[in-house]
C-alpha positions as CSV (number, residue, x, y, z in Angstrom):
1,M,104.5,115.3,104.7
2,K,101.7,114.6,102.3
3,I,98.6,113.0,103.7
4,R,96.7,111.0,101.2
5,R,92.9,110.8,101.4
6,A,92.1,109.7,97.8
7,H,93.7,108.0,94.8
8,V,97.2,109.2,93.8
9,S,99.0,107.6,90.9
10,N,102.5,109.2,90.9
11,S,103.7,107.7,94.2
12,S,105.8,104.6,94.4
13,S,105.0,103.7,98.0
14,S,102.8,104.7,101.0
15,S,103.0,104.0,104.7
16,F,99.9,103.3,106.8
17,M,98.6,102.9,110.3
18,L,95.1,101.5,111.0
19,A,93.1,100.7,114.1
20,M,91.3,97.4,113.5
21,S,89.3,94.6,115.1
22,G,89.9,90.9,114.3
23,E,92.4,88.3,115.3
24,R,94.7,88.1,112.3
25,G,94.4,91.4,110.4
26,D,91.7,90.2,108.0
27,V,89.7,93.1,106.5
28,I,87.5,93.5,103.5
29,I,88.7,96.2,101.2
30,S,87.5,95.2,97.8
31,I,88.9,91.8,98.3
32,K,89.7,90.0,101.6
33,A,93.2,90.7,102.6
34,N,95.3,89.5,105.5
35,L,97.2,92.6,106.5
36,S,99.6,90.7,108.6
37,E,101.2,89.6,105.2
38,I,102.1,93.3,104.4
39,G,102.3,94.9,107.8
40,T,103.0,94.3,111.5
41,I,100.1,93.9,114.0
42,I,100.6,95.8,117.3
43,T,98.6,94.5,120.2
44,S,100.1,96.3,123.2
45,E,101.2,99.8,124.4
46,E,104.8,98.4,124.7
47,E,104.8,97.3,121.1
48,L,103.4,100.6,120.0
49,N,106.0,102.5,122.0
50,E,108.7,100.4,120.4
51,Y,107.3,101.1,116.9
52,F,107.2,104.9,117.5
53,V,110.7,105.0,118.9
54,N,112.1,103.0,116.0
55,E,110.1,104.9,113.3
56,Y,110.4,108.4,114.6
57,G,113.3,108.4,117.1
58,Y,116.8,109.6,116.2
59,D,120.3,108.7,117.6
60,R,119.8,110.4,120.9
61,I,116.0,110.0,121.1
62,K,115.3,106.5,122.4
63,T,112.3,106.9,124.8
64,I,108.7,107.3,123.7
65,E,108.4,110.5,125.8
66,K,111.3,112.1,124.0
67,V,110.1,111.0,120.6
68,L,106.6,112.4,121.2
69,A,108.0,115.6,122.5
70,S,110.4,116.1,119.6
71,E,108.0,115.6,116.7
72,G,105.2,118.0,117.6
73,E,101.4,117.7,118.1
74,W,100.7,115.6,114.9
75,L,102.7,112.6,116.3
76,L,101.2,112.8,119.8
77,E,97.7,112.9,118.2
78,K,98.4,109.8,116.1
79,Y,99.9,108.0,119.1
80,E,96.9,108.9,121.4
81,E,94.5,107.7,118.7
82,A,96.3,104.4,118.4
83,I,96.3,104.0,122.2
84,L,92.6,104.7,122.4
85,A,91.8,102.2,119.6
86,M,93.7,99.5,121.6
87,E,91.9,100.4,124.7
88,N,88.7,99.8,122.7
89,G,89.8,96.3,121.8
90,K,91.3,97.0,118.4
91,K,94.7,96.1,117.1
92,I,97.0,98.5,115.2
93,V,98.5,97.5,111.9
94,V,101.5,99.4,110.5
95,G,103.4,98.9,107.3
96,I,104.5,100.2,104.0
97,V,102.9,99.3,100.7
98,A,104.6,99.8,97.3
99,N,103.5,99.5,93.7
100,D,106.7,97.6,92.9
101,D,106.1,94.9,95.6
102,D,105.6,91.2,94.7
103,N,102.5,91.1,96.9
104,Q,99.4,92.0,94.9
105,I,97.5,93.4,97.9
106,S,100.5,95.7,98.6
107,R,100.4,96.9,94.9
108,L,96.7,97.5,95.0
109,L,96.9,99.5,98.2
110,A,99.8,101.6,97.0
111,D,97.9,102.5,93.9
112,Q,94.4,103.0,95.5
113,G,95.0,103.6,99.2
114,F,92.9,102.2,101.9
115,P,89.2,102.9,101.2
116,E,86.8,103.9,104.0
117,S,85.5,100.8,105.8
118,D,83.4,99.8,108.8
119,E,86.1,97.1,109.5
120,Y,88.9,99.5,110.3
121,E,89.6,103.1,111.1
122,I,92.4,104.9,109.1
123,I,94.7,106.6,111.6
124,E,97.2,107.6,109.0
125,Q,97.9,107.1,105.3
126,V,100.9,109.0,104.0
127,E,102.5,109.1,100.6
128,R,106.3,108.5,100.7
């Protein structure tokens, strides 16, 4: 897995997970973007568990405990960071952005990545 922390131009898509404040997923990147248009907002531990099971589970791995145990420490750390963010009143936004998407914000983020911001915390940003 490649973790992106800066601009990368040869990737066609990137996944993301952010911990954020705000009601609708609005953050200022270099323009105001409603992240609910390109991602899913997770507001509860139950929704987060469902996301992790669907994203990282396999045919026989259908519980959050088994998913977290099967993938190693990196996934548990990401999960715990998301839980802590929600306990601190933030929402989690997950999604995939692609430079061939019809959505301009998606294309911008696929090309540039999420910049550092006081409005959100980057939990994960991965090239796909």
